[in-house]
PDB file of N, CA, C and O in Angstrom:
ATOM      1  N   MET A   1     125.724  92.278 121.566  1.00  0.00           N
ATOM      2  CA  MET A   1     125.776  93.256 120.649  1.00  0.00           C
ATOM      3  C   MET A   1     126.545  92.870 119.386  1.00  0.00           C
ATOM      4  O   MET A   1     126.471  93.582 118.385  1.00  0.00           O
ATOM      5  N   SER A   2     127.359  91.639 119.416  1.00  0.00           N
ATOM      6  CA  SER A   2     128.104  91.327 118.165  1.00  0.00           C
ATOM      7  C   SER A   2     127.164  90.730 116.953  1.00  0.00           C
ATOM      8  O   SER A   2     127.464  90.617 115.765  1.00  0.00           O
ATOM      9  N   ASP A   3     125.808  90.344 117.684  1.00  0.00           N
ATOM     10  CA  ASP A   3     124.924  89.677 116.746  1.00  0.00           C
ATOM     11  C   ASP A   3     124.422  90.813 115.839  1.00  0.00           C
ATOM     12  O   ASP A   3     124.237  90.634 114.635  1.00  0.00           O
ATOM     13  N   ILE A   4     124.199  92.044 116.486  1.00  0.00           N
ATOM     14  CA  ILE A   4     123.889  93.098 115.699  1.00  0.00           C
ATOM     15  C   ILE A   4     124.784  93.514 114.531  1.00  0.00           C
ATOM     16  O   ILE A   4     124.392  93.668 113.374  1.00  0.00           O
ATOM     17  N   TYR A   5     126.047  93.679 114.980  1.00  0.00           N
ATOM     18  CA  TYR A   5     127.119  93.864 114.024  1.00  0.00           C
ATOM     19  C   TYR A   5     127.345  92.887 112.967  1.00  0.00           C
ATOM     20  O   TYR A   5     127.868  93.231 111.907  1.00  0.00           O
ATOM     21  N   ARG A   6     127.020  91.819 113.168  1.00  0.00           N
ATOM     22  CA  ARG A   6     127.007  90.603 112.172  1.00  0.00           C
ATOM     23  C   ARG A   6     125.850  90.759 111.173  1.00  0.00           C
ATOM     24  O   ARG A   6     125.951  90.613 109.955  1.00  0.00           O
ATOM     25  N   ALA A   7     124.684  91.092 111.885  1.00  0.00           N
ATOM     26  CA  ALA A   7     123.572  91.234 111.091  1.00  0.00           C
ATOM     27  C   ALA A   7     123.667  92.311 110.146  1.00  0.00           C
ATOM     28  O   ALA A   7     123.442  91.991 108.979  1.00  0.00           O
ATOM     29  N   ILE A   8     123.965  93.581 110.391  1.00  0.00           N
ATOM     30  CA  ILE A   8     124.099  94.600 109.529  1.00  0.00           C
ATOM     31  C   ILE A   8     125.437  94.839 108.765  1.00  0.00           C
ATOM     32  O   ILE A   8     125.740  95.878 108.179  1.00  0.00           O
ATOM     33  N   ALA A   9     126.235  93.631 108.875  1.00  0.00           N
ATOM     34  CA  ALA A   9     127.492  93.752 108.079  1.00  0.00           C
ATOM     35  C   ALA A   9     127.240  93.351 106.521  1.00  0.00           C
ATOM     36  O   ALA A   9     128.014  93.696 105.629  1.00  0.00           O
ATOM     37  N   ASP A  10     126.139  92.632 106.317  1.00  0.00           N
ATOM     38  CA  ASP A  10     125.929  92.161 105.055  1.00  0.00           C
ATOM     39  C   ASP A  10     124.955  93.089 104.161  1.00  0.00           C
ATOM     40  O   ASP A  10     123.890  93.432 104.674  1.00  0.00           O
ATOM     41  N   ALA A  11     125.237  93.475 102.971  1.00  0.00           N
ATOM     42  CA  ALA A  11     124.525  94.417 102.325  1.00  0.00           C
ATOM     43  C   ALA A  11     123.263  94.163 102.024  1.00  0.00           C
ATOM     44  O   ALA A  11     122.439  95.077 101.994  1.00  0.00           O
ATOM     45  N   THR A  12     122.928  92.857 101.754  1.00  0.00           N
ATOM     46  CA  THR A  12     121.427  92.353 101.474  1.00  0.00           C
ATOM     47  C   THR A  12     120.640  92.402 102.585  1.00  0.00           C
ATOM     48  O   THR A  12     119.421  92.501 102.441  1.00  0.00           O
ATOM     49  N   ARG A  13     121.194  92.342 103.808  1.00  0.00           N
ATOM     50  CA  ARG A  13     120.504  92.340 105.111  1.00  0.00           C
ATOM     51  C   ARG A  13     120.244  93.808 105.410  1.00  0.00           C
ATOM     52  O   ARG A  13     119.255  94.054 106.100  1.00  0.00           O
ATOM     53  N   ARG A  14     120.959  94.765 105.006  1.00  0.00           N
ATOM     54  CA  ARG A  14     120.900  96.270 105.319  1.00  0.00           C
ATOM     55  C   ARG A  14     119.718  96.596 104.295  1.00  0.00           C
ATOM     56  O   ARG A  14     118.789  97.336 104.619  1.00  0.00           O
ATOM     57  N   GLN A  15     119.811  96.014 103.075  1.00  0.00           N
ATOM     58  CA  GLN A  15     118.544  96.395 101.986  1.00  0.00           C
ATOM     59  C   GLN A  15     117.336  95.927 102.671  1.00  0.00           C
ATOM     60  O   GLN A  15     116.386  96.709 102.713  1.00  0.00           O
ATOM     61  N   ILE A  16     117.221  94.737 103.231  1.00  0.00           N
ATOM     62  CA  ILE A  16     116.124  94.180 103.691  1.00  0.00           C
ATOM     63  C   ILE A  16     115.420  95.096 104.886  1.00  0.00           C
ATOM     64  O   ILE A  16     114.216  95.341 104.960  1.00  0.00           O
ATOM     65  N   LEU A  17     116.416  95.528 105.772  1.00  0.00           N
ATOM     66  CA  LEU A  17     116.139  96.542 106.904  1.00  0.00           C
ATOM     67  C   LEU A  17     115.523  97.901 106.331  1.00  0.00           C
ATOM     68  O   LEU A  17     114.544  98.479 106.804  1.00  0.00           O
ATOM     69  N   ASP A  18     116.219  98.274 105.307  1.00  0.00           N
ATOM     70  CA  ASP A  18     115.806  99.559 104.563  1.00  0.00           C
ATOM     71  C   ASP A  18     114.221  99.358 104.227  1.00  0.00           C
ATOM     72  O   ASP A  18     113.306 100.126 104.526  1.00  0.00           O
ATOM     73  N   GLU A  19     114.146  98.138 103.538  1.00  0.00           N
ATOM     74  CA  GLU A  19     112.717  98.144 102.965  1.00  0.00           C
ATOM     75  C   GLU A  19     111.702  98.060 104.268  1.00  0.00           C
ATOM     76  O   GLU A  19     110.678  98.738 104.349  1.00  0.00           O
ATOM     77  N   LEU A  20     112.096  97.230 105.157  1.00  0.00           N
ATOM     78  CA  LEU A  20     111.021  97.219 106.257  1.00  0.00           C
ATOM     79  C   LEU A  20     110.956  98.463 106.950  1.00  0.00           C
ATOM     80  O   LEU A  20     109.865  98.714 107.463  1.00  0.00           O
ATOM     81  N   VAL A  21     111.895  99.324 107.089  1.00  0.00           N
ATOM     82  CA  VAL A  21     111.867 100.579 107.685  1.00  0.00           C
ATOM     83  C   VAL A  21     110.856 101.438 106.694  1.00  0.00           C
ATOM     84  O   VAL A  21     109.972 102.090 107.250  1.00  0.00           O
ATOM     85  N   ALA A  22     110.942 101.465 105.345  1.00  0.00           N
ATOM     86  CA  ALA A  22     110.102 101.997 104.483  1.00  0.00           C
ATOM     87  C   ALA A  22     108.756 101.612 104.691  1.00  0.00           C
ATOM     88  O   ALA A  22     107.863 102.431 104.911  1.00  0.00           O
ATOM     89  N   VAL A  23     108.594 100.447 104.630  1.00  0.00           N
ATOM     90  CA  VAL A  23     107.176  99.697 104.625  1.00  0.00           C
ATOM     91  C   VAL A  23     107.185  98.694 105.570  1.00  0.00           C
ATOM     92  O   VAL A  23     107.712  97.629 105.247  1.00  0.00           O
ATOM     93  N   ASN A  24     106.690  98.818 106.718  1.00  0.00           N
ATOM     94  CA  ASN A  24     106.728  97.614 107.704  1.00  0.00           C
ATOM     95  C   ASN A  24     105.608  96.521 107.323  1.00  0.00           C
ATOM     96  O   ASN A  24     104.710  96.647 106.490  1.00  0.00           O
ATOM     97  N   ASP A  25     105.876  95.481 108.098  1.00  0.00           N
ATOM     98  CA  ASP A  25     104.782  94.354 107.870  1.00  0.00           C
ATOM     99  C   ASP A  25     104.821  93.779 106.517  1.00  0.00           C
ATOM    100  O   ASP A  25     103.855  93.835 105.756  1.00  0.00           O
ATOM    101  N   LEU A  26     105.888  93.252 106.234  1.00  0.00           N
ATOM    102  CA  LEU A  26     105.916  92.620 104.872  1.00  0.00           C
ATOM    103  C   LEU A  26     106.192  91.120 104.768  1.00  0.00           C
ATOM    104  O   LEU A  26     106.905  90.523 105.576  1.00  0.00           O
ATOM    105  N   THR A  27     105.663  90.620 103.858  1.00  0.00           N
ATOM    106  CA  THR A  27     105.798  89.014 103.544  1.00  0.00           C
ATOM    107  C   THR A  27     107.244  88.827 103.006  1.00  0.00           C
ATOM    108  O   THR A  27     107.994  89.727 102.628  1.00  0.00           O
ATOM    109  N   LEU A  28     107.496  87.513 103.039  1.00  0.00           N
ATOM    110  CA  LEU A  28     108.795  87.066 102.337  1.00  0.00           C
ATOM    111  C   LEU A  28     108.673  87.521 100.952  1.00  0.00           C
ATOM    112  O   LEU A  28     109.630  88.115 100.454  1.00  0.00           O
ATOM    113  N   PHE A  29     107.486  87.291 100.189  1.00  0.00           N
ATOM    114  CA  PHE A  29     107.302  87.497  98.752  1.00  0.00           C
ATOM    115  C   PHE A  29     107.619  89.125  98.584  1.00  0.00           C
ATOM    116  O   PHE A  29     108.448  89.574  97.793  1.00  0.00           O
ATOM    117  N   ASP A  30     106.896  89.824  99.375  1.00  0.00           N
ATOM    118  CA  ASP A  30     107.083  91.406  99.286  1.00  0.00           C
ATOM    119  C   ASP A  30     108.589  91.922  99.380  1.00  0.00           C
ATOM    120  O   ASP A  30     109.130  92.802  98.709  1.00  0.00           O
ATOM    121  N   ILE A  31     109.160  91.061 100.491  1.00  0.00           N
ATOM    122  CA  ILE A  31     110.597  91.648 100.708  1.00  0.00           C
ATOM    123  C   ILE A  31     111.615  91.405  99.363  1.00  0.00           C
ATOM    124  O   ILE A  31     112.486  92.159  98.929  1.00  0.00           O
ATOM    125  N   CYS A  32     111.180  90.066  98.862  1.00  0.00           N
ATOM    126  CA  CYS A  32     111.935  89.664  97.770  1.00  0.00           C
ATOM    127  C   CYS A  32     111.782  90.538  96.562  1.00  0.00           C
ATOM    128  O   CYS A  32     112.701  90.908  95.830  1.00  0.00           O
ATOM    129  N   THR A  33     110.627  90.798  96.453  1.00  0.00           N
ATOM    130  CA  THR A  33     110.127  91.553  95.238  1.00  0.00           C
ATOM    131  C   THR A  33     110.866  93.059  95.294  1.00  0.00           C
ATOM    132  O   THR A  33     111.447  93.496  94.301  1.00  0.00           O
ATOM    133  N   ARG A  34     110.792  93.771  96.484  1.00  0.00           N
ATOM    134  CA  ARG A  34     111.291  95.068  96.604  1.00  0.00           C
ATOM    135  C   ARG A  34     112.818  95.040  96.536  1.00  0.00           C
ATOM    136  O   ARG A  34     113.457  95.875  95.897  1.00  0.00           O
ATOM    137  N   VAL A  35     113.339  94.098  97.186  1.00  0.00           N
ATOM    138  CA  VAL A  35     115.078  93.926  97.181  1.00  0.00           C
ATOM    139  C   VAL A  35     115.315  93.869  95.765  1.00  0.00           C
ATOM    140  O   VAL A  35     116.148  94.632  95.277  1.00  0.00           O
ATOM    141  N   ALA A  36     114.559  92.896  94.909  1.00  0.00           N
ATOM    142  CA  ALA A  36     114.949  92.653  93.548  1.00  0.00           C
ATOM    143  C   ALA A  36     114.809  93.776  92.611  1.00  0.00           C
ATOM    144  O   ALA A  36     115.729  94.035  91.835  1.00  0.00           O
ATOM    145  N   THR A  37     113.575  94.552  92.633  1.00  0.00           N
ATOM    146  CA  THR A  37     113.345  95.643  91.977  1.00  0.00           C
ATOM    147  C   THR A  37     114.156  96.912  92.342  1.00  0.00           C
ATOM    148  O   THR A  37     114.673  97.637  91.493  1.00  0.00           O
ATOM    149  N   LYS A  38     114.217  97.100  93.571  1.00  0.00           N
ATOM    150  CA  LYS A  38     114.914  98.495  93.774  1.00  0.00           C
ATOM    151  C   LYS A  38     116.340  98.368  93.792  1.00  0.00           C
ATOM    152  O   LYS A  38     116.961  99.338  93.357  1.00  0.00           O
ATOM    153  N   TYR A  39     117.126  97.179  94.284  1.00  0.00           N
ATOM    154  CA  TYR A  39     118.530  97.135  94.329  1.00  0.00           C
ATOM    155  C   TYR A  39     119.107  96.157  93.288  1.00  0.00           C
ATOM    156  O   TYR A  39     120.324  95.984  93.235  1.00  0.00           O
ATOM    157  N   SER A  40     118.247  95.501  92.443  1.00  0.00           N
ATOM    158  CA  SER A  40     118.767  94.659  91.506  1.00  0.00           C
ATOM    159  C   SER A  40     119.442  93.625  91.959  1.00  0.00           C
ATOM    160  O   SER A  40     120.382  93.116  91.349  1.00  0.00           O
ATOM    161  N   ASN A  41     118.947  93.187  93.223  1.00  0.00           N
ATOM    162  CA  ASN A  41     119.512  91.975  94.050  1.00  0.00           C
ATOM    163  C   ASN A  41     118.920  90.714  93.393  1.00  0.00           C
ATOM    164  O   ASN A  41     117.715  90.628  93.157  1.00  0.00           O
ATOM    165  N   THR A  42     119.775  89.768  93.113  1.00  0.00           N
ATOM    166  CA  THR A  42     119.216  88.484  92.648  1.00  0.00           C
ATOM    167  C   THR A  42     119.278  87.346  93.433  1.00  0.00           C
ATOM    168  O   THR A  42     119.315  86.190  93.012  1.00  0.00           O
ATOM    169  N   ALA A  43     119.290  87.759  94.756  1.00  0.00           N
ATOM    170  CA  ALA A  43     119.105  86.748  95.871  1.00  0.00           C
ATOM    171  C   ALA A  43     117.873  85.940  95.895  1.00  0.00           C
ATOM    172  O   ALA A  43     116.809  86.546  95.765  1.00  0.00           O
ATOM    173  N   THR A  44     117.860  84.597  96.049  1.00  0.00           N
ATOM    174  CA  THR A  44     116.735  83.700  96.046  1.00  0.00           C
ATOM    175  C   THR A  44     115.875  84.025  97.118  1.00  0.00           C
ATOM    176  O   THR A  44     116.199  84.887  97.934  1.00  0.00           O
ATOM    177  N   ARG A  45     114.762  83.385  97.190  1.00  0.00           N
ATOM    178  CA  ARG A  45     113.842  83.380  98.090  1.00  0.00           C
ATOM    179  C   ARG A  45     114.519  82.687  99.447  1.00  0.00           C
ATOM    180  O   ARG A  45     114.454  83.218 100.556  1.00  0.00           O
ATOM    181  N   GLN A  46     115.099  81.567  99.212  1.00  0.00           N
ATOM    182  CA  GLN A  46     115.830  80.852 100.290  1.00  0.00           C
ATOM    183  C   GLN A  46     116.917  81.755 100.995  1.00  0.00           C
ATOM    184  O   GLN A  46     117.049  81.843 102.215  1.00  0.00           O
ATOM    185  N   ALA A  47     117.666  82.404 100.061  1.00  0.00           N
ATOM    186  CA  ALA A  47     118.744  83.258 100.604  1.00  0.00           C
ATOM    187  C   ALA A  47     118.171  84.515 101.523  1.00  0.00           C
ATOM    188  O   ALA A  47     118.791  84.943 102.497  1.00  0.00           O
ATOM    189  N   ILE A  48     117.047  84.982 101.127  1.00  0.00           N
ATOM    190  CA  ILE A  48     116.463  86.123 101.719  1.00  0.00           C
ATOM    191  C   ILE A  48     115.758  85.606 102.997  1.00  0.00           C
ATOM    192  O   ILE A  48     115.733  86.240 104.052  1.00  0.00           O
ATOM    193  N   SER A  49     115.265  84.561 102.829  1.00  0.00           N
ATOM    194  CA  SER A  49     114.852  83.918 104.139  1.00  0.00           C
ATOM    195  C   SER A  49     115.883  83.689 105.254  1.00  0.00           C
ATOM    196  O   SER A  49     115.690  83.940 106.444  1.00  0.00           O
ATOM    197  N   GLN A  50     117.134  83.121 104.654  1.00  0.00           N
ATOM    198  CA  GLN A  50     118.203  82.823 105.761  1.00  0.00           C
ATOM    199  C   GLN A  50     118.606  84.254 106.219  1.00  0.00           C
ATOM    200  O   GLN A  50     118.985  84.333 107.387  1.00  0.00           O
ATOM    201  N   HIS A  51     118.585  85.415 105.471  1.00  0.00           N
ATOM    202  CA  HIS A  51     118.996  86.580 106.001  1.00  0.00           C
ATOM    203  C   HIS A  51     118.046  87.106 106.953  1.00  0.00           C
ATOM    204  O   HIS A  51     118.436  87.786 107.902  1.00  0.00           O
ATOM    205  N   LEU A  52     116.945  86.867 106.784  1.00  0.00           N
ATOM    206  CA  LEU A  52     115.769  87.255 107.870  1.00  0.00           C
ATOM    207  C   LEU A  52     116.064  86.409 109.032  1.00  0.00           C
ATOM    208  O   LEU A  52     116.046  86.985 110.120  1.00  0.00           O
ATOM    209  N   THR A  53     116.304  85.290 109.015  1.00  0.00           N
ATOM    210  CA  THR A  53     116.618  84.376 110.283  1.00  0.00           C
ATOM    211  C   THR A  53     117.869  85.138 110.979  1.00  0.00           C
ATOM    212  O   THR A  53     117.838  85.289 112.201  1.00  0.00           O
ATOM    213  N   ILE A  54     118.847  85.568 110.311  1.00  0.00           N
ATOM    214  CA  ILE A  54     119.957  86.248 111.024  1.00  0.00           C
ATOM    215  C   ILE A  54     119.473  87.584 111.686  1.00  0.00           C
ATOM    216  O   ILE A  54     119.830  87.906 112.819  1.00  0.00           O
ATOM    217  N   LEU A  55     118.672  88.309 110.941  1.00  0.00           N
ATOM    218  CA  LEU A  55     118.019  89.497 111.465  1.00  0.00           C
ATOM    219  C   LEU A  55     117.250  89.278 112.722  1.00  0.00           C
ATOM    220  O   LEU A  55     117.414  89.950 113.740  1.00  0.00           O
ATOM    221  N   GLU A  56     116.303  88.184 112.579  1.00  0.00           N
ATOM    222  CA  GLU A  56     115.589  87.871 113.769  1.00  0.00           C
ATOM    223  C   GLU A  56     116.477  87.383 115.011  1.00  0.00           C
ATOM    224  O   GLU A  56     116.204  87.746 116.155  1.00  0.00           O
ATOM    225  N   GLU A  57     117.469  86.608 114.744  1.00  0.00           N
ATOM    226  CA  GLU A  57     118.254  86.216 115.908  1.00  0.00           C
ATOM    227  C   GLU A  57     118.873  87.453 116.490  1.00  0.00           C
ATOM    228  O   GLU A  57     118.963  87.466 117.718  1.00  0.00           O
ATOM    229  N   ALA A  58     119.354  88.589 115.768  1.00  0.00           N
ATOM    230  CA  ALA A  58     119.776  89.722 116.334  1.00  0.00           C
ATOM    231  C   ALA A  58     118.812  90.695 116.950  1.00  0.00           C
ATOM    232  O   ALA A  58     119.125  91.764 117.473  1.00  0.00           O
ATOM    233  N   GLY A  59     117.658  90.222 116.833  1.00  0.00           N
ATOM    234  CA  GLY A  59     116.452  91.058 117.274  1.00  0.00           C
ATOM    235  C   GLY A  59     115.998  92.306 116.501  1.00  0.00           C
ATOM    236  O   GLY A  59     115.368  93.232 117.013  1.00  0.00           O
ATOM    237  N   LEU A  60     116.351  92.242 115.326  1.00  0.00           N
ATOM    238  CA  LEU A  60     116.234  93.527 114.386  1.00  0.00           C
ATOM    239  C   LEU A  60     114.821  93.201 113.713  1.00  0.00           C
ATOM    240  O   LEU A  60     114.091  94.138 113.391  1.00  0.00           O
ATOM    241  N   VAL A  61     114.479  92.031 113.524  1.00  0.00           N
ATOM    242  CA  VAL A  61     113.213  91.715 112.825  1.00  0.00           C
ATOM    243  C   VAL A  61     112.484  90.700 113.547  1.00  0.00           C
ATOM    244  O   VAL A  61     113.076  89.691 113.929  1.00  0.00           O
ATOM    245  N   HIS A  62     111.131  90.890 113.794  1.00  0.00           N
ATOM    246  CA  HIS A  62     110.216  89.988 114.413  1.00  0.00           C
ATOM    247  C   HIS A  62     109.240  89.475 113.341  1.00  0.00           C
ATOM    248  O   HIS A  62     109.000  90.135 112.331  1.00  0.00           O
ATOM    249  N   SER A  63     108.715  88.345 113.577  1.00  0.00           N
ATOM    250  CA  SER A  63     107.949  87.698 112.567  1.00  0.00           C
ATOM    251  C   SER A  63     106.718  87.137 113.347  1.00  0.00           C
ATOM    252  O   SER A  63     106.817  86.758 114.514  1.00  0.00           O
ATOM    253  N   ARG A  64     105.500  87.104 112.606  1.00  0.00           N
ATOM    254  CA  ARG A  64     104.372  86.513 113.217  1.00  0.00           C
ATOM    255  C   ARG A  64     103.544  85.979 112.172  1.00  0.00           C
ATOM    256  O   ARG A  64     103.583  86.489 111.053  1.00  0.00           O
ATOM    257  N   ARG A  65     102.808  85.015 112.424  1.00  0.00           N
ATOM    258  CA  ARG A  65     101.965  84.261 111.522  1.00  0.00           C
ATOM    259  C   ARG A  65     100.361  84.917 111.425  1.00  0.00           C
ATOM    260  O   ARG A  65      99.666  85.027 112.435  1.00  0.00           O
ATOM    261  N   VAL A  66      99.955  85.275 110.238  1.00  0.00           N
ATOM    262  CA  VAL A  66      98.622  85.649 110.100  1.00  0.00           C
ATOM    263  C   VAL A  66      97.989  84.678 109.125  1.00  0.00           C
ATOM    264  O   VAL A  66      98.147  84.897 107.924  1.00  0.00           O
ATOM    265  N   GLY A  67      97.249  83.566 109.544  1.00  0.00           N
ATOM    266  CA  GLY A  67      97.044  82.605 108.545  1.00  0.00           C
ATOM    267  C   GLY A  67      98.018  81.745 108.454  1.00  0.00           C
ATOM    268  O   GLY A  67      98.667  81.242 109.371  1.00  0.00           O
ATOM    269  N   ARG A  68      98.138  81.534 106.945  1.00  0.00           N
ATOM    270  CA  ARG A  68      99.280  80.927 106.311  1.00  0.00           C
ATOM    271  C   ARG A  68     100.457  81.831 105.947  1.00  0.00           C
ATOM    272  O   ARG A  68     101.521  81.352 105.554  1.00  0.00           O
ATOM    273  N   THR A  69     100.251  83.171 106.087  1.00  0.00           N
ATOM    274  CA  THR A  69     101.304  84.132 105.827  1.00  0.00           C
ATOM    275  C   THR A  69     102.167  84.539 107.058  1.00  0.00           C
ATOM    276  O   THR A  69     101.627  84.818 108.128  1.00  0.00           O
ATOM    277  N   LYS A  70     103.431  84.566 106.899  1.00  0.00           N
ATOM    278  CA  LYS A  70     104.412  84.951 107.840  1.00  0.00           C
ATOM    279  C   LYS A  70     104.722  86.614 107.585  1.00  0.00           C
ATOM    280  O   LYS A  70     105.174  86.995 106.505  1.00  0.00           O
ATOM    281  N   ILE A  71     104.478  87.393 108.509  1.00  0.00           N
ATOM    282  CA  ILE A  71     104.553  88.921 108.317  1.00  0.00           C
ATOM    283  C   ILE A  71     105.858  89.113 109.145  1.00  0.00           C
ATOM    284  O   ILE A  71     106.168  88.421 110.115  1.00  0.00           O
ATOM    285  N   HIS A  72     106.587  90.155 108.629  1.00  0.00           N
ATOM    286  CA  HIS A  72     108.088  90.560 109.113  1.00  0.00           C
ATOM    287  C   HIS A  72     107.940  91.840 109.666  1.00  0.00           C
ATOM    288  O   HIS A  72     107.247  92.593 108.983  1.00  0.00           O
ATOM    289  N   THR A  73     108.388  92.300 110.700  1.00  0.00           N
ATOM    290  CA  THR A  73     108.410  93.557 111.193  1.00  0.00           C
ATOM    291  C   THR A  73     109.666  94.048 111.813  1.00  0.00           C
ATOM    292  O   THR A  73     110.290  93.336 112.599  1.00  0.00           O
ATOM    293  N   VAL A  74     110.043  95.197 111.497  1.00  0.00           N
ATOM    294  CA  VAL A  74     111.402  95.792 111.957  1.00  0.00           C
ATOM    295  C   VAL A  74     111.305  96.249 113.424  1.00  0.00           C
ATOM    296  O   VAL A  74     110.275  96.690 113.934  1.00  0.00           O
ATOM    297  N   ASP A  75     112.451  96.101 114.030  1.00  0.00           N
ATOM    298  CA  ASP A  75     112.585  96.539 115.364  1.00  0.00           C
ATOM    299  C   ASP A  75     113.935  97.301 115.597  1.00  0.00           C
ATOM    300  O   ASP A  75     114.948  96.611 115.715  1.00  0.00           O
ATOM    301  N   THR A  76     114.029  98.573 115.667  1.00  0.00           N
ATOM    302  CA  THR A  76     115.264  99.420 115.508  1.00  0.00           C
ATOM    303  C   THR A  76     115.797  99.423 117.029  1.00  0.00           C
ATOM    304  O   THR A  76     116.965  99.764 117.218  1.00  0.00           O
ATOM    305  N   ASP A  77     115.135  99.122 117.918  1.00  0.00           N
ATOM    306  CA  ASP A  77     115.603  99.283 119.394  1.00  0.00           C
ATOM    307  C   ASP A  77     117.011  98.800 119.627  1.00  0.00           C
ATOM    308  O   ASP A  77     117.769  99.448 120.348  1.00  0.00           O
ATOM    309  N   PRO A  78     117.416  97.593 118.992  1.00  0.00           N
ATOM    310  CA  PRO A  78     118.865  96.948 119.227  1.00  0.00           C
ATOM    311  C   PRO A  78     119.778  98.008 118.603  1.00  0.00           C
ATOM    312  O   PRO A  78     120.918  98.048 119.065  1.00  0.00           O
ATOM    313  N   LEU A  79     119.479  98.842 117.665  1.00  0.00           N
ATOM    314  CA  LEU A  79     120.541  99.621 117.265  1.00  0.00           C
ATOM    315  C   LEU A  79     120.620 100.867 118.027  1.00  0.00           C
ATOM    316  O   LEU A  79     121.509 101.667 117.735  1.00  0.00           O
ATOM    317  N   LYS A  80     119.791 101.129 118.978  1.00  0.00           N
ATOM    318  CA  LYS A  80     119.977 102.293 119.990  1.00  0.00           C
ATOM    319  C   LYS A  80     121.375 102.148 120.799  1.00  0.00           C
ATOM    320  O   LYS A  80     122.091 103.099 121.114  1.00  0.00           O
ATOM    321  N   ALA A  81     121.653 100.678 121.100  1.00  0.00           N
ATOM    322  CA  ALA A  81     122.704 100.319 121.780  1.00  0.00           C
ATOM    323  C   ALA A  81     123.832 100.776 121.056  1.00  0.00           C
ATOM    324  O   ALA A  81     124.679 101.271 121.798  1.00  0.00           O
ATOM    325  N   ILE A  82     124.139 100.775 119.801  1.00  0.00           N
ATOM    326  CA  ILE A  82     125.222 101.219 119.106  1.00  0.00           C
ATOM    327  C   ILE A  82     125.222 102.692 119.208  1.00  0.00           C
ATOM    328  O   ILE A  82     126.311 103.180 119.510  1.00  0.00           O
ATOM    329  N   ALA A  83     124.173 103.562 119.008  1.00  0.00           N
ATOM    330  CA  ALA A  83     124.132 104.959 119.042  1.00  0.00           C
ATOM    331  C   ALA A  83     124.630 105.418 120.640  1.00  0.00           C
ATOM    332  O   ALA A  83     125.380 106.374 120.838  1.00  0.00           O
ATOM    333  N   ALA A  84     124.073 104.563 121.713  1.00  0.00           N
ATOM    334  CA  ALA A  84     124.510 104.941 122.975  1.00  0.00           C
ATOM    335  C   ALA A  84     125.983 104.698 123.304  1.00  0.00           C
ATOM    336  O   ALA A  84     126.609 105.423 124.077  1.00  0.00           O
ATOM    337  N   ARG A  85     126.489 103.671 122.696  1.00  0.00           N
ATOM    338  CA  ARG A  85     127.942 103.415 122.975  1.00  0.00           C
ATOM    339  C   ARG A  85     128.882 104.445 122.352  1.00  0.00           C
ATOM    340  O   ARG A  85     129.837 104.906 122.977  1.00  0.00           O
ATOM    341  N   TRP A  86     128.598 104.766 121.179  1.00  0.00           N
ATOM    342  CA  TRP A  86     129.435 105.861 120.541  1.00  0.00           C
ATOM    343  C   TRP A  86     128.507 107.127 120.126  1.00  0.00           C
ATOM    344  O   TRP A  86     128.137 107.227 118.956  1.00  0.00           O
ATOM    345  N   PRO A  87     128.159 108.031 121.032  1.00  0.00           N
ATOM    346  CA  PRO A  87     127.302 109.143 120.737  1.00  0.00           C
ATOM    347  C   PRO A  87     127.991 109.876 119.704  1.00  0.00           C
ATOM    348  O   PRO A  87     129.204 109.733 119.555  1.00  0.00           O
ATOM    349  N   THR A  88     127.266 110.700 118.934  1.00  0.00           N
ATOM    350  CA  THR A  88     127.762 111.711 117.843  1.00  0.00           C
ATOM    351  C   THR A  88     127.235 113.022 118.343  1.00  0.00           C
ATOM    352  O   THR A  88     126.205 113.132 119.008  1.00  0.00           O
ATOM    353  N   ASP A  89     128.000 113.989 117.984  1.00  0.00           N
ATOM    354  CA  ASP A  89     127.667 115.458 118.617  1.00  0.00           C
ATOM    355  C   ASP A  89     126.518 115.962 117.558  1.00  0.00           C
ATOM    356  O   ASP A  89     125.993 117.067 117.697  1.00  0.00           O
TER     357      ASP A  89
END
């Protein structure tokens, strides 16, 4: 579970997750464009790619290849463990 906390601790990673929740199945280019325009985030493609790797290691993002394109999909199931640990009324 510590990987999940580490993954969502960074603002850029939360922005990436927000964009994948809004529109699932995005390419790296799409994610970079959406984060740059919506949040004025100036992170490079390489930085976004590294953030995606951390999110994948935490199980929050899955990727698959479609031809030469890599598609990223959000998976919010790991976040349910946080809600189960500290339920709110």
